N, C-alpha and C positions, 0 to 999 in steps of 0.2 A: 564302643569301651572308652571311658574317659582316660586321658593320660596326664591329667593334672596332679601332681604330687600331693599326698596327703599331709596334712599339717603335722610338724614333727613335736614329739614330746621333748622336754628339755633334756633328759637324761634317758638313755636307753641301755640295755645289756649289749655287751661286745658282740654277741651273736644273738640277735633278735629271735624270740620265741614266736610261735604261731599266734599268741595272744597279744604280742607287742604291736603298739600302733606304729607302723613303719612310715618313713618319708616316701618310700617307693617300694612297690611290690613287684614280683616277677612279671605278672600279666601287664602291669603299666609299663614296665621296662621293655617287654617283647612288643608291645603296641608301638613304642618309639621306633624300635628297629624296623617295624613293618610299615611305617609311614612311606608315602611316595618320597623319592629322594629329595626333590625340590622342596617339598613341604618340611622334611626333616631339617634340611641345612637352613631354611628360612628360620625356623623355630630355634635352631641352635645359635645362628648368628644374632637373633633378636635378644636372646638371653645373654649372649656374649657381650652385646653393646650395652646392655643394662648394668654391666658389672666391671667391664674393662674398656680401655681404649682399643678399638678394633684393629689398629695398625701397629700396636706395640707387642713385642715378643721379648719375654725374659731370656737373657742370655747366660748361660751357665757352662762351667767347665768341670769336667770329671777326671780325677786323677787316682790311679791304683797305687795306694801307699803300701800295700802288701799283697803281692800277686801270687796265686796258685797255692797248692797243697791243702785246699778246704776239705774238711772231713765230710761235708754235706754231699749228697748224690743228686742234686738238682739236674735233671736230665738235659738241660739246655747249656750248661756252664762248662766252659773251657778250663775253669780253675778247680774242678772237683779232682781230688785225689783219686777218685774211684774209676776215672776215665784216662785213657791214653791219648791226649790231645797234642802232645809234643810241647806243652807250655812248662817252663822251668820255674819251680817256686822260688820266691825271693824272701828276703828278710824285710822287717819294717823299715821303710825310708827314714833317713834321719831328718831332723828338723830342718836344717839349712836347705836340703834339696827340696822338701815341701814348700818352703818360703819363696824359693826361687821360682817353683812351678806356679805358685799363686800369683806372683809379681807378673809373670808372663801372661797368665790368664787375664788379669786385670787390664794389662796393656793391650790385650787382644780384644777388649770389649766385654769380658764376662763381668757380672755383678754378684754372681753366686759361685762359690768355690765348692765343690763336692769331693770328698775323700772317701775311698772305698778300701776295705781290707777284706781278704779272703779268709775270713774266719767263720767257724760255726758260731762262736761267741768270743769276745775278747777276755784274755786272762787279765786278772787284777794287775800283774806285774807290767802289762802294756798300757794301763790307763794313764800313768804319768805322761808318757811320750804322746798319746793321742790327745790328751787334754792341753798339752803345750802347743800342739799343732793348731788346734781350735782357737787358743787364745792369740797366737801369733798372726794366724790368717785373718782373724776378726779385727785385729788392731790395724790391718792394712786396708780396712774400709771395705771389705767383702762380706756378703752374707755367707755364712757357713753351714755345710751339711756333711754328714757322715753316715756311712752304712758300714757297719762292723759285725752284723749278725745279731743273734739274740743278746739282750741286756738283762743284768739283774737290776733290781730297784737302785741299789747304791752305785751302779756304774752310770745308770741313767741320770741320776742326780749329779755326779761328777761331771758329766758332759755339759749338764745344763749349767752348773757353776762355773765351768770354764767358758761359757758363752755361746755354746752351740745353739744355732738358730733352728735346723731342721734336722731330723733324723730319718733316713730312708729305710724302709723295711717293707718290701713288696710282699703281697699275697699270692702274686704270680698268677693265679687262675681262679676259676670258680670252685666252690666246695666240692662239687661232684667230680672234677676232674683232677683235683689236687694231688690224689694218691697216685696218679699216673705220671706225675712231673717229679715228685720228690717223696721219699720214704723215710729219710733221717730226721725230719722235724714235722711236727704236725701243724696244721693251720691253726689250731688253738695256741701253740707256742708263739706263732707269729703274732696273733692278736694280743697275747699276754704282754709281749715286748711293746707293742704299739700303746697298750694302757699305761705301761711304766713310763714310757716316753711323755704321754699326755700328763701323767700325774706329776712328773719332774718340771712341767712348764714349757716344754719345748713343741715346737710345730712339727707336724707329720708329712712325710713325703711317702706316699704309698700308692702303688698301681699293680700293673702286671705285664705279661707278655702274651701276645696274641700270634697266632700262627704255628701253634705247637701240636696241631692235631685236634685241637678242641672243636666243639660244635658252638654254634651261635649262643646256645642256652648256657654254655659255660662262660661265655663272655658277658652275657646277661647276668649270670649268678654272681660274677666278680663285681660288676658294677653295682648291683643292688646291695651286696655285702659292704662295699666301700660307702656308698650314699647313706647307709643306715647305721654306720658307726656313730656312737654318741656325739662326736664331732667329726664331720667328714675331713679327710686329709685336705690341708691347704695346698698341697702339691700332689698331682695325680700323673705320674709317667705312665704313658701307653707305649709299650716296646713292640716292635715287630721283630720276631725272632731272628737273630743273626745266627745262621747255620754254622756249626762248628763240627768238623770232621772228627770222629771218635767219641761224640756225644750221642745218647740214645734217642735224642730228638733231633739230631743233625740232618736226617732225611726227610723231616715233616714237609707235607705239602704247603706251600705259601699261602697266606691268607688273600683273598681277592681284594683288589685295591679299593673298590667301592665299599665293600663290607668293612675295611679297615676305617675308612672315612665315617661310615655309620657308628662305628664304635667310639671314634673321637666325639661325634656330634652328641651321642647319647651320654657320654661322660660330662660333657659341657652342660646339657640340660639337667642332668641328674644332681651335678655338683656345681651350681652356678658361680659360687663365690671362690672356686678352687682355680688354681693355676693348672691347666692341662699341658703336659709336657709331650710333645712329639719326640720321643726319646730314641732308643737304639733302632736301626733299621733305616735311617735316612740315607745311608750311603748307597742303598739300593733302590731308592724311590726317584721317580722322575720329578722334575720341577712342577709338572701339572699335579701330580698326586700330592706332593707337599702343600702346594697352593690350595687344594681342596680342604686339606686337613686344617690350614689355618682359617679357611673360611667356615669350617665346621666348628671352630672354637679353640683350636689349639693355640696357646700363646706362651709356649716356653719350648726351649731347645737345648742341647748341649752344642757348644762350639768347640773348635780344636780338632786336630786331624785323628784323634784317637779317644775311645772310650775307656773303659778298663782294660780290655785286651782286643777289642775289634775296632775296625776303621770307622771314621766318621768323615763327612764331606770336608774337603779342603776349604780354607778360608776365602780364597778367590771364588770358588764356586758358590759359597754361601752369599758373599758380598754381592755378587752378580744377581742372585735371585731376590735378595732384600731390595736392591735398585729396582728391579722389575716391578716388584710389588708394593714398593712404598713402605716397607716395614722399618720401623726403628727400635732400638733397644728400650726396653722398659726400665724405668729408673727404680732403684731399691727403695 
């Protein structure tokens, strides 16, 4: 079976139909996963080197600008109001606190500053504040990214006008497994927001989480869906589930390390021009596993001791690994 991607049409539907000419089909993606490991890594590294400097990794920092109390029931999330995780909800941070955090992130080596709010969707009354955050952080010379939940057309346009570079809105998992992860928002809701982000002129950050009890075919389905969007996401975060006590998915069996690397490699091959982020879960990964992920084509990470609510490797630990691997920060 060939695993070369089919030539893409210039424009496709957000959810391709059976008659749509796809960049990647499920059988082609499955064939990637089934390659001998050395062959898969060789192909992924070859694709990676054709599009990126193999020794550069984008350094980003993630800040929770509004924590907890979210109306969604995402089964992995500590911030959902549906679950008792011991997390206390907070109000939206003020602008000065965000600017201080952004300055610290830049001083620590980050080139992109990501801001996340635990909302199902922002209210219009919040837009002045979040747009001000975008403008001020961008003025500091950082790339800007936000994740605020679903957006209306007007909200997307306002963020774009404020200078937002990227909007993050993950699909989380494959279409067949989606309903086992979340019930308060449909997959189409997510795709609709991604379309509004595109129409407003912003770049898309969109990926998912693995290790939530899904099967390989669910991971394949997620990557096929992302690769076949009208324009694939410029940034593709692949998260390894950070188990949170009190959430429905908190007792999921962890994904096998080699299978995780295969997922990274497939993402790199299927979306060759995208930045693939080794995102949540690095705190529990060995240096060897992280190194395999970089070899497989991951070239973006979050730095800083904390993600939204979960731990991230300490700076000293990361710096030691970069020195061993010869990794240097990617320029914006």
